[in-house]
N, C-alpha and C positions, 0 to 999 in steps of 0.2 A: 545553246549547247545543251540539249536535253539530258545527255548522259552525265555531264558535269553537274547539272542541276539536281539530278537524282542522287548523286553522291553527296552533294552539299546538304540535302534534306535528310539523309538517312544515317550519316556517320556521326557517332559520338554525341547524340543529342543531350545525354545526361550531363556532359561537361559544360553545356551552355547555361545550365541552371545554377544560380547562386547557392552556396552552402551556408547554413547557419554556423557561426563559430561559438562554441561554448565559452561562457564567461570565464576570464582568467584574471580578473582584477582591474582596478582603475588605472594603474600605471600602464599596463599593457594596452588598454584601450586608448589612452591618451597618446602613447607612442605611435599608435596606428591611425592617428587622426589626420586626414588631409585638410580638414577645416581649420585646425589649429595652425597648420603650416602656411596657410594663406596670410596669417598675421605676421609671419617672419620671412623677410626677404631671403631668397635662396643663397646669395653670396654670404650673408651673415650666418646662415645655418651651416654652410660648408666650412666656414672658418671655425665655427664652434666645434664641429665634428673633428677637424684636424687637431685642434687643441686637446680635445678629449682623448684622441689617440696618443698624443704625446705624453699626456699624464698617465694613461694606461700602461704605456711602455716603461715609464719610470717605476711604476708599481710592480710590473711583471715583465722583466726583460725577455722572458721566454716567448712572448708575443712577437717580438722583433726577430728572434731566432727562427721562428716558424716562417715568417715572411721572407727572411733572407734565404731560407732553404727553397721556398717556392720560386723566388726570383732567380736564384742560381740555376734551378732546373730549366728556366726559360732562357735567360741570357748567357748562361755559362757557355763559353766557346764562341760567342758572337762578339762583335765590335763593342757591345754595350756592357760587357762584364766588368769593366773598370768602374762603372757607375752603380755597382751592386748595392752599396750601403744606402745611397739616396733612393734607389728604386724600392728597396725593402720597406722603408718607412712609408713611401708613397703608395705601396701596395696595400698596407693596412688602411690608409685613408681612403683608397679607391673603393673598397667594399662598402664602407659606411656611406660614402657619397652616392654609390649606386643605389642603395636602399632609400636614401633620402629623396632621390629623384623618383623612385617608384611611388612614394607618397605624394608626389607632385605630378600627377599624370598629365596635366595640361602642358607641362614643359616637354614631356616625351611626345605627346601628340603633335605639338607644334614644331618639332625638330625639322630643319630643312633636309631635303633628300636630294642627293647629287648623283648623277650617273644613270638615271632612269631613261634618258633619251635613247640609249643603245637598245633598249627593249622594244622600241617602236619599229626597229628594222628587222626583228625576228620574222622568220617565215610563219605565216598564219597557221594556227593550230598546234604549234609546238609548245610543250609544257616548259615550266621553269622550276628548277630546284634552287632555292636560295640557301646558300651554305653559310652558317653563322657560327663563329667561335663563342665560347662563354667569355664575353668581353664587354666591359663598360657597364652602363646602367642596365639593371634587369629590365627586360622588354624594351631595350633601347631601339628595337625595330618597330615600335608602336606606330610610327608614321608610314610604314611600308604599304599597308593596304590602301591608304588614302591615295597613293600614287599608282599602284598596280592592280588594285581590286582585291577581292577576297583571297586569303591565303590559308591553306591547311597547315597547322603547326604541330609538331610532335611535342608532347609533354610527358614528364616522368610520372611514375605511379603516385608520388606524394601529391601531385596535382589532380590525379584522376580518382583518388579514393572517394568513397561515398560520403565519409564524414571528415570534417576538418578537425585538426587538433585544437585543444583549448588554448586561449590566451594569445599572446603576441605572435607566436609561430603560426597559429591558425589564421590570424589576420593577415600575416605576410602572404601565405599561400593564396588566400582568397583575393588579396589585392592583385597578385599576378594574374589570376584567372579573370578578374574584372577588367584589367587593362587589356589583356588579350581579346576578351569578348567585345569590349566597347570599341576596340581599334579595328575590328573587322577580321580577326583571325578565327579560324575554325579549329578548335583543339581536338587532337587525336592522340590516344594513348600510344606512346613510342613503341612499347612492346606489342608486336603483331600488327604494326601499322603499314607494312609493305603492300598489302593488298589494296588498302584504301588509297595510298599514295600512288600506286601504279594506275588505278582507275582515274584518279584526278589528272595525272600527267598525260595519260593517253587521250584524255578529253581536252587537252590544251590548257589545263589549270596550273596552279602554282602551289608549291609546298615549301615549308621552311624546316630545315633539319640542322641540328647542331653538328659541327664538324669534329670538334675535339672531344671525342668520346672514346674510352679505352676499347680496343678491339684486337684482332689478330693480324691486321695488315700493316707491315712495316713501311714507313715513309720517312723521308728526310725532312725534319721540321726543326727550325732553329739550330741548324748545323749538327743535328744528332738524330739517331734513329728513334722514332716514336711509333708505337703500335696503336693503330686507329681502327674504328669501325669503318666498314667499306660501303655502307648503305647509300651515302650521297652519290658516289660515282656509279655504283651498280644500278641504282634506280634510273639515273640519267641515261646510262648506256642502253639499258633494256627498253626504255620508252622513247628514245631519241629526243630527250629533253635537254635543254642547255642548263649549265650550272652557272649561277651568278653568286660569287662571294659577296657577302653583305656584312658590313662592320660599322657600328656607331663609333665615330671618332671625335676626340676633343679638339676644340678650336678656341683657345683662350679659356674663358670661363664657361663657354657654352659647348654644345654638341651638334653634330650633323650626322646624317645617315649616308654612308658611302656605298654605292653599288658599283662593284668592279666590272670590268669588261666580261661579257658572257663567254663561257668556255664551252665549245661545241664538241660533243663526243665523236662527231664525224672527223674531227681534226686530230684525233688521238688513236693510236693503234689498239689500245685496250683500256678497260676501266681502271686498271692500275695506273696507267699513264695519266688518265684524266684526274684521278684522285691526287696524284703528286702535283699536277698543275694547279689544282684547287688549293692544296696546302701551301704551295709556294706563293700564290697570290695573297692568301690570308696572312702568311708570315710577314710579308713586306708591310702590310697594313698594321698589324699588331705591334711590330717593332718601332713604330712611331711613338708609342707610349705603352711599353710592355707592362707597366705596373697595373694596368686595368684588366689584364688577363686573369681569369679565375685560376686559383692555384691548381696545378696538376696533382697535388697531394691532398686535395679536398676529399671529403667523404664521397665514395663512388668514383673516385679518380683512379690513378694508376697505383699499383702496389709499390712500384719503385719509380721514382722520378728524380733525376739529378742531372748534372752537367754532361753525363755520359749517355743519357737516353731515358726514355720512359717505357716501362714494361708493364703489361697488363697483370702479370703474375710475378711473384717474387722468385 
């Protein structure tokens, strides 16, 4: 595929280069050490993180209040709202567990992938838009290129900046970039990425786009109206690419990567219908363990997010 090869060689080459992280102290460097983590079994580390969260909530109950608000925005109005208190605490633990796995990239890379068989039946030459919620371990899709080949992935500006911040935050950002790079992803700035993604999809390639991003298009998500970006469905419809919801899911103490059934824009009357079908598929997967969904009230999230809906602006 010469066209796709050209896109792969020319897009966002600067993002493929490691960035130096300014020194921020010994503690931050040790927290960001994968080598140290090889000395501590993952189950023991996760138990320690859960205990740390319990102690932190005792010192600062407002932490649990924030987690409760996040979970109420997700499960409020669903069959799971009666489990809100348990989910709120588990939501606090989930974020810490997700970062712990990021520092253990060998566990992410070795994650089983289920559902890829359906991609073999696609019409040759059709592109694939993998639609991913902010859910589970960061870069929980690390195993995806191993199964499907190179994937162009949209990344935020904090990942695309020329300079990394100092200390632990800088190490975090650089670790995400490293895992993406080592796994076979091609990073593309999310802002202004439509042209590159269109070229990749028209050439029969694969792209990864986050689904749960604030936008102007209303959909029904978790039994309420949520305003989302429409890029996933618009790109698929305009390039005749299929949409594949992809979500890392917990199974006991481990994780696996689930690829849902491909959604074909030819089977939907409009890109709006395709977007709603994608959202509905992701919703069913997320509600298996909703505590792992990143808070809709996060920085860069929705201005208003509660049991009645998520709005981009107040």
